[in-house]
N, C-alpha and C positions, 0 to 999 in steps of 0.2 A: 857566189858565196865565198867569203874569205875563210882562211884557215881557222881563225879564232871563232867566228860565228858558226862554222861547221862543227867544230868541237863542242860548242855550247849546245847546238841543236842535237847532236848525238847524245850528249849528257842528259838532256831533257827526255829524249826518247827512251834512253836506258832506264831512267828513274820511273818513267810512266809504265813500263812493262810490268806485268804481274809476275811475282816470284812463284816458283813451283809450290811453296808451302801455303800461299794465300788461298787458292781455291779449296785446298784441303781444310783449312781453318774454317772457312765459311760453310762448307758442307757439314762439318762436325757440329757447327753452331745450329744449323737448321735441323739436324737429326736429333740433337740433344733433348728438346722438349717432348719428343715422341718416344725416344728411347728411355728417358728418365722422367716420366710424367709427374712423379712426386716432387721434382725440382723445377717444374715448368714456371712456377711463379717467380722463383729467384732468377731464372734465366731471363724472364721478361724484364725484371727490375734491372739486371745487369745490362741488357740491351739499351734500355732507356737512359741509364746513367752513362753508358759508353757514348751514346749520341750526344748527350749533354757535355761530356768531357771533351769530345772531339771539337765541338763548337767553340769552346774556350781556347783549344789549342790553335785554332785558326788565328785568334787574336794574339795570344801570348807567345806561341811558338814561332809564328811566321811574321809577326810585326813587332814583337817585344813589348806589347802594351799589357800591363797587369790590370785586371779588373776584379774588384771585390763585390760587384753587384750584378754578376751575370745571371743570378737567380731571377732578376726582374723579367728577363725574356722567357725564362721557364714558366714563371707564374702567369704572365700575360697569355702565353700559348695555352696553358692549362685552363684558365678561366674563359678564354675565348672559345675553345673547343667545347667546354662544358656548357656554357650559356647557349651556344649555337645548337647543341644537341637537345637541350631542354626546351628551348623556346622556338626553334626554327625547324631543324631537321636532324634526326638521329643518325644519319649516315656517317660512319666514321671517316671515310675518305674525304668527303666534303668538309667535315669538321676539322680534319687535319690540315687541309689547305687554308681554311679560315684562320686557324691558329698560327700557321706559318706567315700568312699575309699580315696579320695584326702585329706580330712580333717583328716582322721586317720593317713595318712602318715605324714602330718604336725605336728600332735599331738605327734607322736612317735619321730620326730626330736626335737621338743621343749621340750619334757620330759627330754632330756639329760641335759638341762640347768636349770631345776627347781628342780632336785633331790638334789642338793647341794646349799649351800648358805643360807643367812638369808631371812626372810620374805620380807624385803625391796628390796633385790636383785631380788627375784622372781617377785615382783610387777613391778620393772623397766624392767626386761627382757620380761615379758608378754606384758606390755604396748608397749615396743619397737618393738616387732614383729608385733603387730597390726598396728602401725604407718608406719612401713616399707612396709607392704603389701598394706596399703591405698595409699601410695605414688606410689608404682608400678602400682596399678590399675588406678591411675590418669595419669600416664605418658605413659603407654603402649598403642599401637594403637588398638590391638585386644580386649581390654577391654572397649573401647568406651570413655576412659578418664573421664573428669568431667561430660560429658553428660550421662554417663552410657551406659550399653549394651542394645541397643534397637533392635527391630525386632525379638524378641524371640517368636516363635509360638509353643505352646505345643499341643501335640496330646491328644486323649482321654485316660483316665485312664483305664488300662487293655484292651485298644482297644475298649471300649464300652461307657464309661461315659465322655461326653464332658464337658469341663469347661464352666459354664454358667455365665452370667453377674451378677446374684444375689448372686453368691458365695456359693450356696448350695453344689455343687459337690466339690468345693475347701475345704469347711469346713469339709465335710465328709471324704475326702481324708486325710486332715491334722490330723483329729481325729483318723483315722485308724492307721496312722504312729505313732502318739503319744501313742496310746494304746499298739501297738506291742512293741515299744521300752521301754515303761514304764514297761511292764510285764517282759521284759528281764532284765532291770535294777533292778527291784524289786527282782528278783531271785538272781542277783549278790550280792546286798548289804545284803541280808539275808542268804547268804551262808557262809561257813567257811572263804572264801576269804574276804568277807565283814567284818567279825568279826576281822580279822587281820588288816584291814584298820582302824577300830575304835580303836584298840589297839595302832597302830602307831600314830593315831591322839592324843590320850589321853596322851601317854608317849612314845616318840620315842626311847629313850635310853633303857627303860625297854623292849620294844618290840624287839629291836635288841639283847638285852641280853638273851632273851629266844629263839632266833634262827629265828625270823621273818626277812625275807629279805625285809626291809622297802623300800629301793630304787627301787627294782624291782617292788614292788606293787604300789608304787607311779607312776612309769612309765606306768604301765599297766592301772591304773584307769584314768590317765591323757589322755592317748591315746583313751580310751573308751569315755571319756567325750568330747574329740575333735570330735570324729565320730558322737556323738549324736548332738552336736552343728552344725556340717556340715549338718546333716539331716534337722535341723531347717532352715538353710540357703538355702538348696535346695528347701524346701517347699516354702519358701518366694519368691524365684525367679520363681518357677513354677506357683504359684497361682497368681502372679502379672505380669508374662511375662516380667520381667524387673529386672536388677541388676545394682546397682550404688555404688559408693564409700562410700555412707552413711552407708552401712552395716559394714564397718570397723571403723566407728566413735567411739570416746571414750564414747559418751553418751549411746551407746548400752551396753557396759560393765558396766557403772555406773548405768543405769536403772536396770540391772540384779541384782546388789547388793541390790538395793531398794526392788526388788521383794522378795528376800530372807529375808530381814529385816521384811517385812510384813508377809510372810508365815512361816518363820522359816527355819533353816537349820538342816540337819541330819535326815530328813524324806522326802521322795520324793514328798509327797503331798504339802510340803511347797512351792515348785516352782509353782505347779499348782494353789494353793490358792493365792499366791502372784500375779500371772499373771491375774487371774480373777479379784481380787480386784483392782489392779493397772490399768488395761486396762478399766474396767468399770468406775472407778473414773475419769480417763483421758477423756473418751468419754463424760461422763455426765458433768463434770466440764467445759470442753472446749466448750460445747454447751451453758452453762450458762454464763460463763465469759471467753471468748477466750484469753484475755490478762493476766489474773491473775490465771489461773488454776494451774500453778506450785506452787504458793503461798499456795493454800489450800492443795495440796498434801504434800508439805513440812511441813505444820502445822500438818497434820494427822500423818506424820512420827515422828515428835517431840513428840506428845502426845503418840503415840504408844511406843516409846522408854522410855519415862518418866514414864508412867503408867504401862507398861508391857503388852505383848500380851495376856497372860492368864487373867489378870484382865480386860482388855478391852473387851475380848470376853465373860467372865463370871463376870459381875459386882459385884456379891455378894462376890467374893473373896477379892475385895477391902475393903468392909466394915468388912468382917471377920478378915482381917489382921490389922484393926485399933485398937489402945490400948483402 
């Protein structure tokens, strides 16, 4: 092993190791629904949104591809899991796998259209797919149309844990799925495959010149991201026992971009951080000013972009950088 390759290997190994604060964060997350039962429902929602945001970060943060139609995979996962529970089997685990599989197939198909073309072309294609699926869900009879898919009854998780009204089981279930998929995604992005994704993101032509199959890697990571987004959609349908065309709406994809603006891209905790901050701010501000909460979130985003995330989190860097 040469000196350069050895240094690269050690860098990957170092990035792959868990930091001391990470296990503490996950333990607190799993304790929260039981320590704060009145907030279990919002914790469940945060976990689902965080999983959805991390799926987009795989595409945006590690390959540099912007998508305005990522809600298509969320919606397909939600409807697949809900239809499977209603007509085939109410088992949540099997339904989750079905939602992931169907979204993965859709992601593999859509990856053919995003491997080539400009960023504007990709934006329009991804947005168009979401709008087409939204219209199909609105017109087809078996999806429930504009009223949504109702009458979805979910069985107990692993045959033992019933979904309760307080949302504690739902929150724990969603957090378990988030943790498992997060660990898998973490291994993926800190592997040699993940390093080639970053190389393609930073300079696609140079990556192709040194023999990296850029299009193939984009297709793979886009498919994986679609599967993770489908898992978030399946969780949403299973924990609410409902699926509606709202899951395909443009605001889902737009909110996702806001989450990554808040938390940052190119590190998986950015999606988790953005989901926590955004959902807690939304819940708190809407309880104080139901009509104008979007104004305050918009103002926060403007300040965040103008001041900078690092300076806002660590105020002393602002004064340190002053002349």
